[in-house]
GUFI-509044 format. One record per residue (C-alpha): residue number from 0; residue in three letters; chain; x, y, z. Coordinates in Angstrom, 1 decimal. Layout:
% residues N
(NUM; "ALA"; "A"; (X; Y; Z))
...
//
This chain:
% residues 82
(0; "UNK"; "A"; (36.5; 19.3; 64.9))
(1; "UNK"; "A"; (39.0; 20.5; 62.3))
(2; "UNK"; "A"; (41.5; 22.9; 63.6))
(3; "UNK"; "A"; (42.1; 26.4; 62.0))
(4; "UNK"; "A"; (45.5; 25.3; 61.0))
(5; "UNK"; "A"; (43.9; 22.4; 59.0))
(6; "UNK"; "A"; (41.4; 24.6; 57.3))
(7; "UNK"; "A"; (44.2; 27.1; 56.4))
(8; "UNK"; "A"; (46.2; 24.3; 55.0))
(9; "UNK"; "A"; (43.3; 23.1; 52.8))
(10; "UNK"; "A"; (42.5; 26.6; 51.5))
(11; "UNK"; "A"; (46.0; 28.0; 50.9))
(12; "UNK"; "A"; (48.1; 24.9; 50.2))
(13; "UNK"; "A"; (46.2; 21.7; 49.4))
(14; "UNK"; "A"; (43.6; 23.0; 47.0))
(15; "UNK"; "A"; (45.9; 25.3; 45.1))
(16; "UNK"; "A"; (48.4; 22.5; 44.7))
(17; "UNK"; "A"; (46.0; 19.8; 43.6))
(18; "UNK"; "A"; (43.2; 21.7; 41.7))
(19; "UNK"; "A"; (44.6; 21.0; 38.3))
(20; "UNK"; "A"; (41.3; 20.7; 36.3))
(21; "UNK"; "A"; (41.3; 17.0; 36.3))
(22; "UNK"; "A"; (41.0; 16.0; 40.0))
(23; "UNK"; "A"; (37.7; 16.1; 41.8))
(24; "UNK"; "A"; (37.3; 17.3; 45.4))
(25; "UNK"; "A"; (36.5; 13.7; 46.5))
(26; "UNK"; "A"; (39.7; 12.4; 44.8))
(27; "UNK"; "A"; (41.9; 15.1; 46.4))
(28; "UNK"; "A"; (40.4; 14.2; 49.9))
(29; "UNK"; "A"; (40.7; 10.5; 49.5))
(30; "UNK"; "A"; (44.2; 10.5; 48.0))
(31; "UNK"; "A"; (45.4; 12.8; 50.7))
(32; "UNK"; "A"; (43.9; 10.6; 53.4))
(33; "UNK"; "A"; (45.4; 7.5; 51.8))
(34; "UNK"; "A"; (48.8; 9.2; 51.9))
(35; "UNK"; "A"; (48.4; 10.1; 55.6))
(36; "UNK"; "A"; (47.2; 6.5; 56.4))
(37; "UNK"; "A"; (50.4; 5.2; 54.7))
(38; "UNK"; "A"; (52.6; 7.6; 56.8))
(39; "UNK"; "A"; (50.8; 6.6; 60.0))
(40; "UNK"; "A"; (51.7; 3.0; 59.4))
(41; "UNK"; "A"; (55.3; 3.8; 59.6))
(42; "UNK"; "A"; (55.6; 5.4; 63.0))
(43; "UNK"; "A"; (59.1; 4.0; 63.4))
(44; "UNK"; "A"; (60.3; 6.1; 60.4))
(45; "UNK"; "A"; (58.2; 9.3; 61.0))
(46; "UNK"; "A"; (55.8; 10.9; 63.3))
(47; "UNK"; "A"; (52.6; 12.7; 62.3))
(48; "UNK"; "A"; (52.2; 16.4; 63.0))
(49; "UNK"; "A"; (49.3; 17.7; 65.1))
(50; "UNK"; "A"; (47.6; 18.7; 62.0))
(51; "UNK"; "A"; (47.9; 15.3; 60.4))
(52; "UNK"; "A"; (46.5; 13.7; 63.5))
(53; "UNK"; "A"; (43.6; 16.3; 63.4))
(54; "UNK"; "A"; (42.8; 15.4; 59.9))
(55; "UNK"; "A"; (42.9; 11.6; 60.6))
(56; "UNK"; "A"; (40.7; 12.0; 63.6))
(57; "UNK"; "A"; (38.2; 14.0; 61.7))
(58; "UNK"; "A"; (38.2; 12.3; 58.2))
(59; "UNK"; "A"; (34.5; 12.9; 57.4))
(60; "UNK"; "A"; (34.6; 16.6; 58.3))
(61; "UNK"; "A"; (37.9; 17.0; 56.4))
(62; "UNK"; "A"; (36.4; 15.5; 53.2))
(63; "UNK"; "A"; (33.3; 17.7; 53.6))
(64; "UNK"; "A"; (35.4; 20.8; 54.2))
(65; "UNK"; "A"; (37.5; 20.0; 51.1))
(66; "UNK"; "A"; (34.3; 19.5; 49.0))
(67; "UNK"; "A"; (32.9; 22.8; 50.2))
(68; "UNK"; "A"; (36.1; 24.8; 49.7))
(69; "UNK"; "A"; (36.5; 23.2; 46.3))
(70; "UNK"; "A"; (33.1; 24.4; 45.2))
(71; "UNK"; "A"; (33.7; 27.8; 46.7))
(72; "UNK"; "A"; (36.9; 28.2; 44.5))
(73; "UNK"; "A"; (35.0; 27.0; 41.4))
(74; "UNK"; "A"; (32.1; 29.4; 42.1))
(75; "UNK"; "A"; (34.6; 32.3; 42.6))
(76; "UNK"; "A"; (36.5; 31.5; 39.3))
(77; "UNK"; "A"; (33.1; 31.3; 37.4))
(78; "UNK"; "A"; (32.0; 34.6; 38.8))
(79; "UNK"; "A"; (35.3; 36.4; 38.0))
(80; "UNK"; "A"; (35.6; 34.9; 34.5))
(81; "UNK"; "A"; (32.0; 35.5; 33.3))
//
């Protein structure tokens, strides 16, 4: 289960930083997971935060959450700009 910290990170940091009009929700999720995978392979140089470990342990739920949050933001902007 995704922690509230992870959900907040997606909504307030990850999506605002990566929703540039070119990236899809799936791309954002997969590239972020790939980055975490890369970091996790170098435990001798860095250690993962609890949030990063939560994301890696719940990859499918993380991806689903990003897709849903991405759609919610798109819907919100459509409604406010129509």
